[in-house]
Every structure is written in C-alpha cells, then in structure tokens.
C-alpha positions as CSV (number, residue, x, y, z in Angstrom):
1,X,41.4,22.6,47.3
2,X,42.1,24.2,50.7
3,X,45.5,22.5,50.8
4,X,46.4,23.9,47.4
5,X,45.5,27.4,48.3
6,X,47.4,27.3,51.6
7,X,50.5,26.0,49.7
8,X,50.2,28.8,47.1
9,X,50.1,31.5,49.8
10,X,53.0,30.0,51.6
11,X,55.0,29.9,48.4
12,X,54.2,33.5,47.6
13,X,55.2,34.6,51.1
14,X,58.5,32.8,50.8
15,X,59.3,34.3,47.4
16,X,58.4,37.9,48.1
17,X,59.5,38.5,51.7
18,X,58.8,42.2,53.0
19,X,56.4,43.0,50.2
20,X,53.7,43.6,52.7
21,X,55.7,46.0,55.0
22,X,54.8,49.8,55.1
23,X,57.3,52.2,53.2
24,X,59.6,54.5,55.4
25,X,58.0,57.8,56.3
26,X,58.5,60.7,53.9
27,X,56.4,63.7,55.1
28,X,57.1,66.0,52.2
29,X,57.0,63.4,49.6
30,X,60.4,64.3,48.1
31,X,61.6,60.7,47.9
32,X,64.0,61.2,50.8
33,X,62.9,59.3,53.9
34,X,62.4,61.6,56.9
35,X,65.3,59.9,58.8
36,X,67.7,61.3,56.1
37,X,65.8,64.4,55.0
38,X,67.4,67.7,56.1
39,X,64.1,69.5,55.5
40,X,61.4,67.1,56.7
41,X,58.4,69.3,56.0
42,X,59.8,70.7,52.7
43,X,59.2,74.3,53.6
44,X,62.6,75.5,52.4
45,X,64.0,75.8,55.9
46,X,66.3,73.1,57.2
47,X,65.4,71.2,60.3
48,X,68.3,72.7,62.2
49,X,67.5,76.2,61.0
50,X,63.9,75.8,62.2
51,X,65.0,74.5,65.5
52,X,67.4,77.4,65.9
53,X,64.5,79.7,65.0
54,X,62.1,78.0,67.3
55,X,59.6,76.9,64.6
56,X,58.4,73.3,64.1
57,X,60.5,71.4,61.5
58,X,57.5,69.0,61.0
59,X,55.0,71.6,60.1
60,X,55.2,73.1,56.6
61,X,52.7,75.8,57.5
62,X,54.9,77.2,60.2
63,X,58.1,78.9,59.0
64,X,60.5,81.4,60.6
65,X,60.0,85.1,60.2
66,X,62.5,86.6,57.8
67,X,61.8,90.2,57.2
68,X,64.5,90.9,54.7
69,X,64.4,87.6,52.9
70,X,68.1,86.8,53.4
71,X,67.4,83.2,54.7
72,X,68.4,84.3,58.2
73,X,65.4,84.3,60.6
74,X,64.8,87.5,62.4
75,X,65.5,85.8,65.7
76,X,69.1,85.2,64.7
77,X,69.6,88.0,62.1
78,X,71.7,90.9,63.3
79,X,70.0,93.2,60.7
80,X,66.3,92.1,60.4
81,X,65.3,94.5,57.8
82,X,68.4,94.4,55.7
83,X,69.0,98.2,55.7
84,X,72.7,97.7,56.8
85,X,72.0,99.0,60.3
86,X,72.2,96.4,62.9
87,X,69.1,95.8,65.1
88,X,71.2,96.9,68.2
89,X,72.2,100.2,66.5
90,X,68.7,100.9,65.4
91,X,67.3,100.3,68.9
92,X,70.0,102.6,70.2
93,X,69.2,105.3,67.6
94,X,65.4,105.0,68.0
95,X,64.5,103.6,64.5
96,X,62.5,100.4,63.7
97,X,64.8,97.4,63.1
98,X,62.1,95.6,61.1
99,X,61.3,98.5,58.7
100,X,63.9,99.0,56.0
101,X,62.5,102.5,55.3
102,X,63.2,103.5,58.9
103,X,66.9,104.2,59.2
104,X,68.9,106.5,61.6
105,X,70.0,110.0,60.6
106,X,73.7,109.8,59.7
107,X,75.0,113.0,58.2
108,X,78.5,111.9,57.5
109,X,77.7,108.4,56.4
110,X,80.0,106.7,58.9
111,X,77.3,104.3,60.2
112,X,77.1,106.1,63.5
113,X,73.8,107.8,64.0
114,X,74.0,111.5,64.5
115,X,72.5,111.2,68.0
116,X,75.4,109.2,69.2
117,X,78.2,110.4,66.8
118,X,80.8,112.6,68.6
119,X,81.5,114.1,65.2
120,X,78.2,114.2,63.4
121,X,79.3,116.1,60.3
122,X,82.5,114.2,59.9
123,X,84.8,117.2,59.7
124,X,87.2,115.8,62.3
125,X,86.1,118.3,65.0
126,X,84.0,117.0,67.9
127,X,80.5,118.3,68.2
128,X,81.1,119.8,71.7
129,X,84.3,121.5,70.5
130,X,82.5,123.1,67.6
131,X,79.6,124.3,69.7
132,X,81.9,125.9,72.2
133,X,83.6,127.8,69.5
134,X,80.6,128.9,67.4
135,X,80.8,126.3,64.7
136,X,77.8,124.2,63.5
137,X,78.4,120.6,64.3
138,X,75.8,119.6,61.7
139,X,77.5,121.4,58.8
140,X,80.6,119.8,57.3
141,X,81.4,123.0,55.5
142,X,81.6,125.0,58.8
143,X,84.9,124.2,60.3
144,X,88.5,125.3,60.8
145,X,91.6,123.6,59.5
146,X,95.0,124.1,61.1
147,X,98.1,123.5,59.0
148,X,95.9,121.8,56.4
149,X,94.0,119.4,58.7
150,X,91.0,120.1,60.9
151,X,92.1,117.4,63.4
152,X,95.4,119.4,64.0
153,X,93.3,122.2,65.5
154,X,92.8,119.9,68.5
155,X,96.6,119.4,69.0
156,X,98.4,121.6,71.5
157,X,101.3,123.7,70.4
158,X,103.8,121.5,72.1
159,X,102.3,118.4,70.4
160,X,103.0,119.5,66.8
161,X,106.2,119.7,64.7
162,X,107.0,122.7,62.7
163,X,109.6,123.0,59.9
164,X,112.0,125.8,60.8
165,X,114.5,127.8,58.7
166,X,117.7,128.9,60.2
167,X,118.6,132.6,59.4
168,X,115.4,132.6,57.3
169,X,116.2,136.0,55.6
170,X,119.7,135.0,54.5
171,X,119.0,134.3,50.9
172,X,120.0,135.7,47.5
173,X,116.3,136.6,46.9
174,X,116.5,138.8,50.0
175,X,119.7,140.5,48.7
176,X,122.3,138.7,50.8
177,X,125.4,138.3,48.7
178,X,127.5,135.9,50.7
179,X,127.2,133.5,53.6
180,X,123.7,132.6,52.7
181,X,121.6,129.9,54.5
182,X,119.0,129.3,51.8
183,X,118.5,129.7,48.1
184,X,114.9,131.0,48.2
185,X,113.2,133.7,50.2
186,X,110.2,134.1,52.4
187,X,107.4,133.4,49.9
188,X,109.0,130.2,48.7
189,X,109.6,129.1,52.3
190,X,106.0,129.8,53.2
191,X,104.6,128.1,50.2
192,X,106.9,125.1,50.9
193,X,105.5,124.7,54.4
194,X,108.0,126.5,56.7
195,X,106.2,128.0,59.7
196,X,109.0,128.8,62.1
197,X,111.7,131.4,61.3
198,X,115.0,132.2,63.0
199,X,115.8,135.9,62.6
200,X,118.8,138.2,63.5
201,X,117.9,141.9,64.0
202,X,120.8,144.4,63.9
203,X,121.6,148.0,63.4
204,X,123.8,148.3,60.4
205,X,126.2,150.8,62.1
206,X,126.5,153.1,65.0
207,X,125.3,155.9,62.7
208,X,122.0,154.0,61.9
209,X,120.9,152.9,65.4
210,X,117.4,154.3,65.8
211,X,114.4,152.1,66.2
212,X,113.5,152.7,62.6
213,X,116.9,151.4,61.5
214,X,116.5,147.7,62.4
215,X,117.5,145.3,59.7
216,X,118.1,141.6,59.4
217,X,121.6,140.3,58.8
218,X,123.8,137.5,59.9
219,X,127.0,138.7,61.5
220,X,130.1,136.6,60.5
221,X,132.2,135.2,63.3
222,X,135.1,137.3,62.2
223,X,137.0,139.9,64.3
224,X,136.7,143.6,63.5
225,X,134.0,143.1,60.8
226,X,130.7,145.0,60.6
227,X,127.6,142.9,61.4
228,X,126.1,143.2,58.0
229,X,129.2,142.5,55.9
230,X,127.4,140.4,53.4
231,X,124.3,142.6,53.1
232,X,121.2,143.3,55.1
233,X,117.4,142.9,54.7
234,X,114.7,145.4,55.4
235,X,113.3,143.9,58.6
236,X,110.1,145.9,58.4
237,X,109.3,144.8,54.8
238,X,110.2,141.2,55.5
239,X,107.9,141.0,58.6
240,X,105.1,142.8,56.8
241,X,105.3,140.2,54.0
242,X,105.2,137.5,56.6
243,X,102.2,139.0,58.2
244,X,100.5,139.3,54.9
245,X,101.1,135.7,54.0
246,X,99.9,134.7,57.4
247,X,96.7,136.7,56.9
248,X,96.0,134.9,53.7
249,X,96.2,131.5,55.4
250,X,93.8,129.9,57.8
251,X,94.6,128.1,61.0
252,X,98.4,128.2,60.8
253,X,100.5,129.1,63.8
254,X,103.8,131.0,63.2
255,X,106.9,130.9,65.5
256,X,109.8,133.3,65.6
257,X,113.2,132.6,67.3
258,X,114.9,136.0,67.4
259,X,118.6,136.4,68.2
260,X,118.2,139.8,69.7
261,X,121.7,140.4,71.2
262,X,122.3,143.6,69.2
263,X,119.1,145.6,69.5
264,X,117.3,147.0,72.6
265,X,113.9,145.7,73.6
266,X,112.1,149.0,72.6
267,X,113.5,148.8,69.1
268,X,112.5,145.1,68.7
269,X,109.1,145.8,70.1
270,X,108.7,148.7,67.7
271,X,109.7,146.6,64.7
272,X,107.2,143.9,65.6
273,X,104.4,146.3,66.4
274,X,104.8,148.3,63.2
275,X,104.6,145.2,61.1
276,X,101.5,143.8,62.6
277,X,103.3,140.8,64.3
278,X,103.1,141.9,67.9
279,X,99.3,142.3,68.1
280,X,98.9,138.6,67.3
281,X,101.6,137.4,69.7
282,X,100.6,134.7,72.2
283,X,101.6,135.3,75.9
284,X,102.5,132.1,77.6
285,X,102.7,131.8,81.3
286,X,105.7,129.7,82.2
287,X,104.7,126.3,83.5
288,X,101.1,126.5,82.2
289,X,99.8,124.1,79.6
290,X,100.1,125.1,76.0
291,X,96.9,125.9,74.1
292,X,95.6,124.1,71.0
293,X,96.5,125.3,67.6
294,X,92.8,125.9,66.9
295,X,92.3,128.1,69.9
296,X,95.4,130.1,69.2
297,X,94.2,130.7,65.7
298,X,90.6,131.5,66.6
299,X,91.7,133.9,69.3
300,X,94.0,135.8,66.9
301,X,97.1,135.0,69.0
302,X,98.7,132.8,66.5
303,X,102.3,133.9,66.7
304,X,104.9,132.9,69.2
305,X,107.9,135.3,69.6
306,X,110.9,133.8,71.4
307,X,113.9,136.0,72.1
308,X,117.3,134.5,72.9
309,X,118.4,137.3,75.3
310,X,116.2,138.5,78.2
311,X,115.7,142.2,78.6
312,X,115.8,143.9,82.0
313,X,112.4,145.5,81.2
314,X,109.4,143.3,81.0
315,X,108.2,142.8,77.4
316,X,105.4,140.3,78.1
317,X,104.9,139.3,74.4
318,X,108.6,138.6,73.9
319,X,109.1,135.2,75.5
320,X,112.6,134.3,76.8
321,X,113.5,131.4,74.6
322,X,115.7,129.5,77.0
323,X,113.2,129.6,79.8
324,X,110.2,128.5,77.7
325,X,112.1,126.2,75.3
326,X,115.4,124.5,74.8
327,X,117.5,123.3,71.8
328,X,120.0,120.7,70.8
329,X,123.6,121.7,70.0
330,X,124.1,123.3,66.5
331,X,126.7,124.1,63.9
332,X,128.6,120.7,64.1
333,X,130.9,119.9,61.2
334,X,129.8,116.3,60.7
335,X,126.6,114.2,61.0
336,X,128.2,111.9,63.5
337,X,128.5,114.8,66.0
338,X,124.8,115.5,66.0
339,X,123.0,114.5,69.2
340,X,119.7,114.9,71.0
341,X,121.4,116.4,74.0
342,X,120.6,119.8,75.6
343,X,122.3,122.7,74.0
344,X,120.6,125.8,75.6
345,X,117.6,126.3,77.7
346,X,115.5,124.3,80.1
347,X,115.1,120.6,79.0
348,X,112.1,120.2,81.3
349,X,110.1,122.3,78.9
350,X,108.0,120.4,76.3
351,X,108.7,122.9,73.5
352,X,112.1,122.4,71.9
353,X,114.2,122.9,68.8
354,X,116.0,120.0,67.0
355,X,118.8,121.9,65.2
356,X,119.8,120.0,62.1
357,X,122.4,121.9,60.2
358,X,126.2,121.5,59.7
359,X,128.7,124.2,59.1
360,X,131.5,124.2,56.6
361,X,135.1,124.4,57.6
362,X,134.8,128.2,57.5
363,X,131.7,128.4,59.7
364,X,129.2,129.0,57.0
365,X,126.1,127.0,56.0
366,X,127.1,124.2,53.7
367,X,124.6,123.2,51.0
368,X,126.3,119.8,50.3
369,X,126.1,118.8,54.0
370,X,122.6,120.2,54.1
371,X,121.5,117.9,51.3
372,X,122.8,114.9,53.3
373,X,121.3,115.7,56.7
374,X,118.0,117.0,55.2
375,X,117.5,113.9,53.2
376,X,114.1,112.4,54.0
377,X,115.1,109.1,55.6
378,X,118.1,110.6,57.4
379,X,116.2,113.5,58.9
380,X,113.1,111.4,59.8
381,X,115.2,108.8,61.6
382,X,117.0,111.4,63.6
383,X,113.8,113.1,64.5
384,X,112.3,109.8,65.7
385,X,115.4,108.9,67.7
386,X,115.3,112.3,69.4
387,X,111.6,112.0,70.0
388,X,112.2,108.6,71.7
389,X,115.2,109.9,73.6
390,X,113.6,113.2,74.8
391,X,110.2,111.7,75.5
392,X,108.2,114.1,73.4
393,X,108.2,115.2,69.8
394,X,110.5,117.9,68.5
395,X,108.5,121.1,68.2
396,X,110.8,122.6,65.6
397,X,113.1,120.9,63.1
398,X,115.6,123.7,62.1
399,X,117.6,123.4,58.9
400,X,119.9,125.3,56.5
401,X,119.1,125.1,52.8
402,X,115.6,124.0,53.4
403,X,115.3,123.3,49.6
404,X,117.9,120.6,49.9
405,X,116.2,117.4,51.2
406,X,112.7,117.2,52.5
407,X,112.3,118.9,55.9
408,X,108.6,119.8,55.3
409,X,107.8,116.2,54.2
410,X,109.5,114.9,57.3
411,X,107.3,117.2,59.5
412,X,104.2,116.0,57.6
413,X,105.1,112.4,58.5
414,X,105.8,113.2,62.1
415,X,102.5,115.0,62.5
416,X,100.6,112.0,61.3
417,X,102.1,110.1,64.2
418,X,101.0,110.4,67.8
419,X,104.0,108.5,69.3
420,X,107.5,107.8,68.0
421,X,106.8,104.0,68.1
422,X,103.8,104.2,65.8
423,X,104.0,102.7,62.3
424,X,105.6,105.3,60.1
425,X,103.2,106.5,57.4
426,X,104.1,106.3,53.8
427,X,106.3,109.0,52.2
428,X,104.1,112.2,51.6
C-alpha cells in the first residue's frame, strides 16, 4: 500500500510540475505582477511620480500632495494652487501659493503684480514718470498721449519723426493761384497728421511793410517779379488757425521752419506773438539734450520755431535753424539725384530734415514727381537708408503735395521702430 501511495505522488509531481510554487507578487491585486506594474500600490500615482514626489510607491495610504488636482505634485508643480500665478511670483508678491483665493493685485492684467510692475495701470507710462508729473499710476484713465500714443511721450524730440509740408500755406484752399505746393490747406494737413510746417513770411510790397503787414507767400525765382506774384496768405489768420488746432489736440508737438529772409526779427516776433505761437515756443540751448515730447507738452512749450536766417538781435525763442539742425539737399529734378548728404546746417546735430521733393523743369513743385517719391515703399526705403547712413532717424520728412503718396503713414511706420535695422511693421 505504501509503495502504491508513493508511486501515485511521484506521478502527480511529474505531471504537474510547478503547481505547488507561490504566485508572483501583485500588491494592488490588479492582475499585473509588481515587477511589471507601473503603479505598484494602485493609488493612482505611478511609481516614478511617487519617487519624484518623495512618497512611498509601495504604500497606497501615502500619496503626493496635489493642491490643485492637476496630477502634478506640489513639490514639482510650478503653480501649486492652479490660480495661473506661479509659486515663485506669488512668493515675490506676498500671496499664498497654495490658496487659489489668494492672488496678487494686478490692475492691468499683465501677470505682473502691481507691487513689482513698473507700469501698474498698463497705460504705457512708467509709475515713477507718472508720479513725478502728477498722474495717478494706478488709474489707466489718468495719462497723456503724444501724437496718439502714450509711449511716445517718453521719446525725446530728436528721437521722433514728424511729417512736414513744404511751403505749407501754398495751396488753392489758401488762395494761392499758381505755383502751389499742395492741394489742401492747413486743416486737411493737420487732420492728415502733418505736424511740421515750412513757412515763408514776406511784405507784399514796399508800401505795405509794417509789422502788421506780414503775409505768407512763395516768391518765384524770377528776376524783377514781386514776391507774392501768385497770391498771398494772411499770416496772422493762418497761424491763429494753427494755434487753435493745436489747442484742440493733446500731447502733440509742432515745429515751424521759417524762411525769414524778407522780414525783420521784430516783425516776425510780433506775428508769432499776436497769434499765440510765441508763448508756447521751446527755448533750446545749443548742445543740450532735447526734452521728451511729454515734458514739452506738459510744460506748455510744445512749439519749435526754427529760422533760416539769424538776426543780429537776440530773439531767444527763434532758433537759428542751421545751428540747431541740418537738412539734405532739396529741389532736385530726379529721384536719382536725391541723397542723404548735408545740404545746410550742422550735421553733428541730431535734429535734421530729410527733404523729399522734386522740382519741375520750371522750378515749381511737381505733383507727378511727388506721387512717385512720396509713394509708401519708395519714401520708407529712402528714410531707412538715410537713417542708417546718418546714424539717427530723420526728425522731419518734408514733402510737396503731401496728399500724393503716404508721407504720414511712412512716419507712423518709422515711429514704431527704435532702430533702422528693426523688422519693419506692417503697412498702417
């Protein structure tokens, strides 16, 4: 009997080898042996995640802390409470990085807390700048804009480009009958974005030569002809209109380049004083830095008056143009003749005029040629070339027939750039 039992057991052990071995370990009972299970304890956190989070991957009762439930443990989560503010920023701003109800104050919504935001209200004016000038840096509605942009108020006069009209008054709307330089008068020019004006004051004749008799006209380059052969413009009315337009704007700076060869300084000063222009003239000390557009506007000295001929007497508000500025040659007959070279003045000065008009064969402004050289791409490329050549941006881009082409759009593009090599913004 014992022999039979032994034989039976031996047979069974031979037929069913391994049946008596223990099964592979499976801690969480999910049917995946622990050696192959990515989450041994079955707590929903992978073994590697638990190791990275310094919890025990073999203990289902110990899981990583995950405040915001984003399956990133707080130890490795850059935003523990899921409030979109990083833990580092919350620590810097003094709020609780594990409390989603505790978030930094951020008035302008730029994800920089007000305490550390240089422009807390997001109006493009730094807090310190606003405080120094009496603005509330925590009120986005309390600000100043210059030429349509608050940020331009920080730019210095010599780091901004103004559209300029040549012989600004010489238009049919102003009553000039021939030899005109533009089709539309002052209001259209202003509304179109022109902020620099070239003006020619004269006395119409020797019989009308008092200080009250100053007019604007463009003398033809013809022998034995009166200066106002093609008509004249009431200089007092024209400048009063300019002053009124300026008063109704905010933060704009106006520049005048006056060809004053034919009137004495007292007469020109009287004209500018009577029309309200002189009292807002900025006095620039030669060699000193130019102020910001914002400071010029806020101080009420938002007009620059440049005169082409120096007077013997000292008129401090009438700045000698060719000591404070310079210009490129002008009046060429073809586009190929245009250069960025010095025409008149001191090329060491940062303020300069890029003259961009061509004359007809008879010496008058040519609307057809104007449409060519004022075309957006043509004018922009010339301005960028001169900017690169000179080393600083053109302060003025002067044109005839400003309506032909896009001089004001070109200046808008240039002012969006801080350097000639910047990517050129899209067409305005």
